[in-house]
N, C-alpha and C positions, 0 to 999 in steps of 0.2 A: 658454383657462382656465389660471389659474396652477397651480403645483404640479407634482409629478412625473408622468411618463408611465408608463402601465401597458399591458400587452398580454396578451390571453388566450393568445397563442402561447407565452408564457413558462411557462404552466401545463401540467402533464401532462394529457393528455386523458382517459385511462382510459375509463370508461363514463359519466362525469358529463356530462349535457347541457350544451351550450355556454352556454345562457342562465344556468344555475346557476353556471357558472364565472365569468361576468361579474358576476352578482349577488353572489357571494362576494368578488370583488375590490372592488366598490363598497362592500359592507358593511364590509370591512376598513378602507377609506379613511374611511368615516363614523365607524367606531369610534375613530379618532384624535381625534375631537372638535374643539375649538377650534384645535388645532395642525395639523390635517390639511387636505386639499384641500376637504373638504365639511363645514364646521362646522354645528352645529344652526341651522336657519332658512335656510341657503343654498340657492340654486337649483341643481339638478343640470344638467349640460349637456343640450342638446337632443338629440333622437334622432339628427339628422345628425352632431352633434359626437361622440356616443358611438360611432356605427358607424364613423366615420372614425378615431377614436382607437384603438379596439380591433379594427378590421378584422373586423367581424362584420356579419351581415345586420340589416336594420331589424326583422324579426320577432324576432330574438334580443334586440335592445335592448328591444323592447316587453315581451317575456316577462321579461327581467331586472328591468325597472322594476316590473312587476307583482309579481314575487317580493319585491322590497324593500318594497312596500306590504304584502304578506302577512306579512312579517317585522316589520312595525311600525316600519320605519326611515324610510319616506318617505310623503309625502302629495301627491296630485295635485290641482291646482285647475283647474277647467274653463277652458280658454282662456288659462291663465297658465303652466302647466308643472308640474314636480315638484320638491318641496322636501324637504330633510332635516327629519325631524320634530323639533320642539322639545317638551320637557316643558312642559305647560301651567303657567302661573303659579299657577293655583288651580283645582281641580276642586270644584264645589259639590255637597254631599251632598243629594240629593232624598229626603226621607222618604216612604216608601211606606206608612207605618203608617196605619191607620184608628183614629180616637179615638171612643169611645162616650160620649155625654153624654145620659144618660137613654135615651130611645128614638131619639135622633138620632145619626147617624154623621157625623163630620167628617174631611176629608182631613188627614193629618199635615203636608203641605206644599202648600198650595193655590196654584194658578196663576190668573191673570186672563186674560180674553179679549183677544186681540191683533187679531182680525179677525172679520168676520161669519161665522156658522155656515152651512154648506151642508148641507141635508137631502136625501137621495135615497132612492129605493126600488129594491130589486134582490134579488139572491140571494146568500146567503153562499157564499163559495168559499174554497179553500185553507185556510190556518191558521184563519181565523175559523169556517169550516164545521166543521172538526175540533173546535174548542173548544166550539162549540154542541152538537155531537154528534147532530144530527138531519138530517144531509145538507144539500143545497143549498136550505135553507128561504128563504122570502121574508123580507126584513128592511127595517127603517128604519135608515139610517146617517146620523149627524151628524158632520161634519168641520169642524175649525177649527184655527187657530194660536193657541197660548196662550203666556204669558210669565210668568216669576217676576220681579216688580218689584224684589225685594231683590237678586237675583243677576244678572239679565239673561238667565238661561237660557231659551231658546225651545224649544218642543216642538210637534209635530204631534199632535193628539188626534183619535181616532176612537171613537165610541160606536155599537155595533151592537145593535139590539133586534129579536129574532125576532118575526114577525107574530103567532104564537100567543100570545106573552106580551103584546103590545100589545092583542090582542083581550080578554084576561083583565083587563088593567089599562088602561082607556081613557085615563087620565091620561097614560100613556106615549105613546100615539098622538097625543094633543093637543100634547104638549111633548117630542118626542124630543131636542130641542136643549137641554134643561134641564141645569143643573149636576149632576155626579154625585151630590152630597149630596142634591139634590132627587129624583133618580131613585131613590136608595136609600129615601128617605122615602115615595115613592109605592108602592114594592113592599112596604114594611113595613106601610103603611096598608091594603094589599089583603090582609093576613094572612100574608105570607110571612116565614119566619124565615131571615135571610140569612147566608150564609157566603161566604168569598172565598178564591181561590187565584190565584197569579200566576206567569206564565212569562216568563223573560227570555232574549233572544237578542241577537245582534249580527251586523251585516253591513256591507259597504262602502256608503257613501252614494251615492245617485244625484245627478246634477247639480242637479235641482230641490230636493233636500233640502239640498245644500250651500248653495244660494242662500237657502233659507228659514230654515235653522237655524244659519247661520254657518259658520265654519271647521270642517268636519266631514268627516273621511275615513272614520270608523267611526260607525255609528249604533247606539245602544242601543234595543232594542224591548221594551217590556213589554206583556203581555196579561193584564189582570185579568178573571177570570171571576167573576160574581156568581151564586151558586146558591141554590136554595130548600132547604127541609128534606129534600127527597127527592133532592138532588144534581142537579136539573135546572138547566141553564144559563138564566139570566134575562137577563143582559146580558153583553156582551164589550166591554171598553175597551182600546184600543190607544194607546200613547204612544211616540213616536219622538223622540229627542233626541241631541245630539252627545256621543259618548263622551269628547271632548276637554274638554268644559265641565261635565259632570255625572257623578256616580256615584250609585248607588241605595243607600239605607239602609233597613233593615228591623228592626223589633222582633220578636223571636222569642218566640212564646207556645207553651209545651208543650201538646200535646193528648193526650187519652185515646183509645186505639184502640177502634174500634167492635167489639162482640162479635157473634158469630154467623157 
């Protein structure tokens, strides 16, 4: 590798773990930008090169690289290596607003289907079960890959319908893979007054998500819960997309606190 040589031995040990020392040295080199050893978009040396250069163990190198990823300075690509993160040329704002037109609800930023929907039966677990709020209930789950044709942003979409709701609204059981706007219409036609809330989290992308969603080290995850007039969860929608290619945009509507 070109550039100057560094060694963790030159740093005072104190009580700082060795991997953090190495991560700090690499972060300082990355901070030099285009003029440094590791400009944006460049590939970091391999594990073997790093352990030989800095005279540390392989485990220390792996922990240091993981620390760089947590710091948002590097991104790893399965089977290719680790690269210095580049600022995306453009992050597309995905509008999460719902638009009411008469009795119809429309998505503020609609996606189109990119592949066939897979529908399965199972039990709600983890975050989905917590959002439904009725334990490990039986559910119908529809999964597919969707795409925004204007921006090219790809997302993995999951819709989860509890069995008790599908029993009350047979149209849901017949078409669990329907577009969200159609699902909202089915629930409204069944006499439900709908309200919505959304939870947003982020985590590191799995290899399968990197392959499906493009260059993605960090995944944005939104969970939209559709509730009835009594606050009962009717649907849970999950959307996963690359934080490198998309940001989430919301219209904020003030609400009046409930009395009682």
